[in-house]
N, C-alpha and C positions, 0 to 999 in steps of 0.2 A: 504494499500500500504506499502511495506517495506521501511524503511528509509535506504538509502545507508550508509554504514559505521557502522551499528549496530555490536557490538563486541560480539563474542562468546568465551567461555572459555572451555578448555578441549577437548580431542579427545578420541573416543572409542578405536581406534587401530592405530598403525603405522607399516606399512609393507613395507620395502624398501623405495622407493621414494613416496609411497602413504600414505595418512593420511585419516582415516575414521572418520566422524563426524555425530552425531545424534542430533535430536531436533532442526533442522534448518527448515526454511520455506521460500518460495519465492525465492529460489536460482535457477539460470538459468544455462543451460549447457554451458560450456566453459567460464564461468564467472571468472574474475580475483579475486584472494584472497590474502590478505596480512596477513602473519603469523608472530608472535613474540614469540621467545623462552625465556628461562630463562636468557640468556645473553642480551636481549633487542634489538638484531639485527633484523631488519625486513627482511622477505623473501617473495618472490612472489610464488604463486601457481595458479593452474587453476582447475576449476571443471571438473572432468573427467566423472563422473556418478552421477545421482541424482535419488531419489525416493521420496515418500511422505514426509518423515521427516529426511532423511539422505543424505549425500553427500560424494563422494570420490574425494579427492583433490590430484593432483600430484604437488609436491614441486620441483621447478626448481633447487634450489641450494642444494637439498638433505635434508633428515630429521635428519641428525646426530645432536645430542644435544637437540632435541625436546623431551618433555615428555608428556605423556597422560594427566596429570592433570594440568600442567603448561603452556601449549601452548594456546596462545590467537590468535584469527583470526577474520578477518573482511572481508565480501564480498563486493566488490567494484562496483557491478552493471554495469560492463563494460567488454567487451572482451579484450584479450591481444592485445595491439597496439604497433607499433614500429614507431619511427620517420623516415620520408622520406624527402630527400633533395639532391640536386646536390652536396651540401657541403660534403656529405658522401663519395664521390669519393676521393680516396687517403687515406682513413681511414681504421682502423681495429676495428671490434666490436665483442662482444660475441654473442652467439646464440639468445639473447633477444634484441639485438640492442644497448647494452650499450658499451661505448668506452672501448677498450682494449689496445689502443696504448698510454695511458697516457695523451692524449689531452682532452680538455674540451668537454662537451656534445655538440651535434649539435644544433645550434640555429635555430630552425624552429618551426613554428606553425602547421605544417602538421604531422599528425599521422594517420597510417592506420591499420585496422584490419589485423592481420597476416594471416587470412584465405582468404583474398581477396574478390572480388566480383564476383558473377556468370556472365559468359559471354554468351550472346545470340548466339547460334550456327549460326544463320542467319547473325550475324554481323561479323563473321570471314572472313578474306580475304585469299583466297587459296595461299599457299606459292609457289613462282615460281622463285625467284631471286637467282641466283647462288652465293654462298660464296666461294671464293678462299682461301683455308687454306695453300697453298704452299706445301702440302703433296700429292704426286702423287697417292698413293694408296687410298686416300680419294677423291681428286678432280676428278680423271679420272674414278675410279671404283665404288665409293660409295659417290656420290656427296652430300655435305651439302647445304641445301637451307634455305634462311632466313625465320625464323618462325618455323623451324622444330625441332622435338625432336629426337636427334640421340645419343643414349647412347654408351658408350665404355664398352664392356664386356671383363673383364680381369681376371687375376688370381694372386695369391700371388707371388711377385717377378718380375712381368712383368712391363714394363716401361709405364704404363698408365698415371702416373703423368707427365712424361716427354713429352708424346704426347699431353696431354691436355694443358700444358704450351706452347708448340710450336704452337698449334692451336690458343691459346689466343694471342700470339705475332704476328702471321702472318695473321690471318683472316682479310679479307677485301672484300668489294663489288667491282666488276670490273667497271671501268669507272664511279665511283660514289663517290663524296666526302661527307661523311655522318658523323654525330655526333655519335661516337661509344663509348660504355662502357662495362666493364666486371664486373659481380657480381659473386664472388666466395664464395661458402659455403662449409665448411669443417665440417664433422660430425665424431667424434670419431677417428680422425687421430692423429698420433704422431706429436710432435712438429717439428721434422726435415722435415716432409712433408710440413707443413704449412710454415716453413722457406724456403724451396725450392721454393715454389710459390712466396713468397715475393721477394726473391733474383732474381728470373727469371723476374718478372715484373719490378723490379728496374733496372736490367741490360739492358732490352730492352727499357726502357723509357716509358712504358705504365702504370706505377704505379699510375700516377695522374688520370687515367681513370678507376681505379679498386677500388671496395668496397669489403672488405673481412669480412665474418662472420665466426668466428672460435669457434667450440665446440670441444675441444681437448680430447684426450683419458682419461685424468685425470679429466675432467669435469663431472658433474652428467649426467647420461645417459638420463634422462628426457629432458635435454636441447637439445639433438640431434633431438627430434621430432619437436621442434620449429625453429631450425636453418634454414632449407630450406625454411620454410614459411616466416621468417623474410627477407631472401635474396630475395625471389620472390616478396614480398610486395614492396621492394625498386625497383626491376626491373620493376614491373608494373607501378610504378610512373614515373620512367625515360622514359619508352617506350611510355606510353599512355597519360601522362601529359606533358612531356618535349620533346617528339618527337625524342628520341634517339633510336638507334639500340643496343640492349643489348644482350650479350652472357652470359648465366648463366652456370657456371660449378659447379656441386655438386658432392662431393666425401666424403665419400664412402657411396653409397646408401645401401650397405650391413650392414654397422654399424647402419644406420638409422633403417633398418628392424629388426636388432637384439634388438635395444632399444624398438621397438614397441612390439616385442615378450616378452621381459622382463616385460613390463607394463601389457600386456595382461595376463601373468602368475600370476602376483601379484594380479590381479583382479579376479583370478580363472575363467577365461573365457575358454570355450571349445576350445581346439586347433584344427587347421586344418593341412594341409600338413607340415611336419617337425616341428610341434609345433607352427607355425605361426598362428595369428588370422585369422578367416575366412574372415575378411574385408581387408586383405592385398591389394587385387586388387584395391578396391575403394579408399583406403588410398593413394596408389601410384598414382592413377589417379588424385586425388585431387591436387597433385604436378605437375605431367607432363602436365596436361591439362591447366596449367596456361601459357603455351607458345603459340606463334602464333602472328598473325597480325589482326588488326581490321579495318573494313571499315571506311574510313574517318579519320583515325588516321595515322600519318606518321611513328610512331615508330614500333618496333617489339621486340619480345623476342625469342631468339633461345636457346635451352637447350642442353647441353651435360652432362648428368648424367654419373658418373663413378661407376661401381659396380664390385667387385671382386667375381668371382664365386667360392664358396667352392668346393675344389677338382677339379677345372676346369670343373664343371658339368654344362653345359648350360641348362639342363632340371631341374635344381634346381628352387624352387618356385620364387626366386627373379628375375633371368634373364628371367625365363619363362613368368611371369606376366608382366614384363617390356616390353618384346618383343611384347605382345598383345597390349599394350597401345601406345608405341612409333612408329615412322615411320622408323623402321629399327634398325640396330646395327652395330658397328665396333667391330669385334671379334679379339682379339689378340691371336696369335698362339705360343705356347711354343716351338715347334720344330724349328720354324724360329728364335726365340729368342736365343735358344741354339746354333744355327749355326751362330750367330752374326749379324743377319739381323735386322736393325732398320729403321723404325718402323715395328715390326713383325705383320702386319695386315694380317689376314687370307684371302686368295683370294676368297674362295667359301662361307664360312658361313656368311661373312659380306654382308650387304645389306642396301641400301637406297631406301625406297619405293617412295620417292618424286623425285628421281633422273631424271626420264624421263621428268618431268615438268620443270626442271631447267637447262637443257643442250640443245645443238643443235643450230640451226640457230638463230642468234640474241642474244644468251645468252653465249655460249662458242664458239664452232666451228661446222660447218655443219657435219663433219665426227665423232664427239664425240660419239653419241649414237651407231653407227656401230662399231667403234673401241673398245669401252668398251665391247659390246656384243661378238666381236670376241675374245678378250683377255680372257673373262670368259670362252668361249667354248674351246679355246685352252689349257688354264690352267687346266680345268676339264679333258681334254684328258691326259695331263701330269700326273695327279694324278693316272689315270687308268694305264698308261704305267709304272709308277714307281712301282705300286703294282705288275704288271706282271713281271717286271725285277727282283724284289726281289725273285721271284719264279724260273724263268728260266734263269736269268742272262742277263746282257745287251748285251752280244755278240750274243745272239739269237734273238735280236730284229730286225725288218725290217728296211730298210734305213729310211723310213718315221718316224717310231717310234723313231729312233735315233735322227732325227731332232727335234722331240718334246722334247726329253730329253734336248737337247741343248737350245731350246727355254725356257724351264722351268728354267734353270740355269740362263740365261740372264735376264729373266723376274724378278726373285727374286733379282738378283744382281744389275740391273740398273733401274728397274721401281719401285719395292717395296722399296728397300733399298735406303736410302739417309741420308745425314748428319742432325744432330739435329738442326743446324742453317741454313740449306739449304732451301731456299724459292723459289720453282719452280713456274713459271707461268703455266697456263693450256696448253699453246702452247708447252712449254718445256716438260711437262708430255706426251702430245699426241705424240710428236716427239720421245720420248723414247719408247712409245708403238709400234709405227710403226717400229722402229729399231729392236725391239724384234721380230715382226711379219715377218720381212724380212728373218728370218732364215727359216721359213716354205715355202714350194712351194706354188705358186699362187693357185693351185687347192684345197688347204686345207682352203683357206680364202673365205668362202662362206657366211659370214655375212656382208661383205663390198661391196660397189657397184663398177662397172667397172671404173667409173670416179674417185672414191677415190683411187682405186688401181693405176690408171695412174698418179694421182697427188702426192701420198705419198708413195706407195709401190716401184715403180721404177721411181722416178722423173728424169728429164733430167740431164745428167752429172753424174749419179750414175750407177755403174755396176749392171746388172740385177742379182737378187738372183738366186742361183742354184736350179734347179728343182730336184725333188726326183728321185731316180733311179728306173727303172722298176722292 
């Protein structure tokens, strides 16, 4: 049996963040390694690949300054672990869970494997509880449910960080006083992005309930692969051991995937689509599937990963595979953004697959499912009519089509658009939806019931909407 801590000297090859060692035995996959270079400073690494007598090690702090002959290393016979404690709320850490805010190490005896523990699918509790974010285009049209994985698909220059920060500030469970926390993981982002989130959390007063894991753009790319796993390890502890409801925000998943591709290339792996490794799907799933609720456990983990689509291409491997794993997506629209609409949530490509189970009677309001369906149908018609008007001109449209154009304008101006600090209740969002629908004639509203029309479309004391011309 190998003695933990046996020291090896020398490396066969150093390639980017990878170090290749030969003549080792008894080494385990994902095992932690301590390396010491000529300057005597210890570094941490992790076994990435093994064979009969060799190992590939990824060095978290980079291989700069290491030499083939002078490097000393010791295999620690343990997987990478991070400290977990409620004391970590209100603190800032690096991707490996080490303090980055100048404060002392967290005093806790609890340490968890960053890869987490496998969850029995039969132990999962189906997500059904509505989370009110205060954003109408999400609450009413693409509802977020506790325990859901709902990513934000964005593009360079779009306000995805502002939207994520607004959700973190405003998200709450209706009629329920719960212990709530936010775990924020940043991978390869610029310092100003990290500073924006810190300032936003401090300004809103939620900073004491936020734990931040930062691997910034100038940090080694290998650290980006560990950062979300460190954050999720803390989230699992807070949710399933401490009974808290945790919102995990991970940005930017595109930077994470780029780091994964960089490592795969250095290992000379056969590339798949766009040069990404063939296991990109399973690797992303190992992160996303750590969200949810467990039977018999009061806490929950809700994920909102943020990814920037290269060239706004939703068919790119990263958003494409993410969409297969998660339960929907919030897609940001560049055209709405250029027209000054905030948040520029695209009405038709956005989707929440768990929405139907978290809204309606006893959860939001009885008319919610039908109103959302009618708004989707009407806005889809608006898109078609706008395309037609671009060809024949608006003056050639029928009276009903003209009303749809007016509906689309009000829908984007009063339902989708709202202030960055505006926190709407679901009742206020639904009221704005009905006000937009009142532009259309009653005969066009075929997805709502007669009772709902009587209660909300032409309530007592309100003038009746104009019918379309023959």
